[in-house]
Structure formats: structure tokens, C-alpha cells
C-alpha positions as CSV (number, residue, x, y, z in Angstrom):
1,X,-24.3,-14.9,27.0
2,X,-25.1,-15.0,30.7
3,X,-28.6,-14.2,30.5
4,X,-30.8,-14.7,33.5
5,X,-34.0,-13.2,32.1
6,X,-35.6,-12.9,28.6
7,X,-38.6,-10.6,28.0
8,X,-41.0,-11.3,25.1
9,X,-44.5,-10.6,24.2
10,X,-47.3,-13.0,23.5
11,X,-49.3,-12.4,20.4
12,X,-53.0,-12.5,21.5
13,X,-54.1,-13.4,17.9
14,X,-51.6,-16.2,17.6
15,X,-52.9,-17.8,20.8
16,X,-56.6,-17.0,20.4
17,X,-57.3,-16.1,16.7
18,X,-60.9,-14.8,17.4
19,X,-59.8,-13.3,20.7
20,X,-61.6,-15.7,23.0
21,X,-60.5,-18.9,24.7
22,X,-62.9,-21.1,22.6
23,X,-60.7,-20.3,19.7
24,X,-57.3,-21.5,21.0
25,X,-54.7,-22.3,18.4
26,X,-52.8,-25.5,19.0
27,X,-50.0,-24.1,16.8
28,X,-49.8,-20.9,18.9
29,X,-49.7,-22.7,22.1
30,X,-47.1,-25.1,20.9
31,X,-44.8,-22.2,19.8
32,X,-44.9,-20.5,23.1
33,X,-44.6,-23.6,25.2
34,X,-41.6,-24.7,23.1
35,X,-40.1,-21.1,23.7
36,X,-40.8,-21.1,27.4
37,X,-39.5,-24.6,27.9
38,X,-36.3,-23.8,25.9
39,X,-35.6,-20.8,27.9
40,X,-36.0,-22.6,31.2
41,X,-33.9,-25.6,30.0
42,X,-31.1,-23.1,29.5
43,X,-31.6,-21.4,32.9
44,X,-33.3,-18.3,31.6
45,X,-36.4,-17.0,33.3
46,X,-39.1,-15.9,30.9
47,X,-40.7,-12.4,31.5
48,X,-43.9,-12.4,29.5
49,X,-45.8,-9.3,28.3
50,X,-49.4,-10.1,27.6
51,X,-50.4,-7.2,25.4
52,X,-48.1,-5.6,22.9
53,X,-50.6,-3.8,20.6
54,X,-51.8,-6.8,18.6
55,X,-55.6,-7.4,19.1
56,X,-57.4,-10.2,17.3
57,X,-59.2,-8.7,14.3
58,X,-62.6,-10.1,15.5
59,X,-62.3,-8.0,18.7
60,X,-61.0,-4.9,16.7
61,X,-64.2,-5.2,14.6
62,X,-66.3,-5.1,17.9
63,X,-64.6,-1.7,18.9
64,X,-61.1,-2.9,19.9
65,X,-59.4,-1.2,22.8
66,X,-62.1,1.5,23.2
67,X,-64.9,-1.2,23.6
68,X,-66.6,-1.3,27.0
69,X,-66.0,-5.1,26.6
70,X,-62.2,-4.8,26.3
71,X,-61.5,-5.3,30.1
72,X,-63.6,-8.6,30.0
73,X,-61.8,-9.8,26.9
74,X,-58.4,-9.0,28.4
75,X,-59.3,-10.7,31.6
76,X,-60.4,-13.9,29.8
77,X,-57.2,-13.8,27.6
78,X,-54.9,-13.2,30.6
79,X,-56.5,-15.9,32.7
80,X,-56.2,-18.4,29.7
81,X,-52.5,-17.5,29.4
82,X,-52.0,-18.0,33.2
83,X,-53.7,-21.5,32.9
84,X,-51.5,-22.4,29.9
85,X,-48.1,-21.0,31.0
86,X,-48.3,-19.9,34.6
87,X,-46.7,-23.2,35.9
88,X,-43.5,-22.0,34.3
89,X,-43.8,-18.2,34.0
90,X,-43.3,-16.3,37.2
91,X,-43.0,-12.7,35.8
92,X,-45.9,-11.1,33.9
93,X,-46.2,-7.6,32.3
94,X,-49.8,-6.6,31.4
95,X,-49.3,-4.0,28.8
96,X,-46.2,-3.0,26.8
97,X,-45.8,0.9,27.1
98,X,-49.3,1.5,28.7
99,X,-49.1,5.3,28.4
100,X,-48.9,4.9,24.7
101,X,-52.5,3.6,24.7
102,X,-53.9,6.3,26.8
103,X,-52.0,9.3,25.6
104,X,-51.0,8.7,22.0
105,X,-52.8,6.0,20.2
106,X,-56.4,6.5,21.7
107,X,-57.8,9.8,20.8
């Protein structure tokens, strides 16, 4: 197909089911490691979106995106992803469609 880049989104709940690094899922990490490695093995650079509207239920129950704690939760999640995948992923996107959060979904 001649692809140089492939963009995909990580699922926060798939990696950290309760939203925090102490809840890491071995299955989730294995899935994304395999995907990233397969892309690289085929000469395709992964472009990874960290947040694509799926928040772990435990964090949603604590106020979700509108919680004052959301920035800290996201920082912890992002740093965890950088630690796990950053040796192979060079291109990161923080939020998919960020204006959707501030202008349409959060009212």
C-alpha cells in the first residue's frame, strides 16, 4: 500500500482499566506493543492519539472530563504511555478533535 504513517488511538481503559498506572492491563499493553512492533517491522511509523473520548469508568464516576483532577489523571496516563511506547513512537497526538470537548460535548 505504500504507507509511511499509520494513525491510531490508544484506549485509556484498555491500558489502565481503573484509569491509573497501578491498574495496568498486561493484555492491553501486549496488544499495543504488538501493533506498534508490526507497524515498525513493515516500515510504517505509528502516530498515536492518546485520548479519543474513552475514559475509564472509574474516572467518569469521579467527574470525568469536567473533574478538576482530569489534568492530573491525563498527565499520569500520558507519562505511562510514553514510558511504555515512547522508545518506538515518535509522533503523539494528545486529543482527537479537541474542539469537540470544549464546544460540543461539555456543556
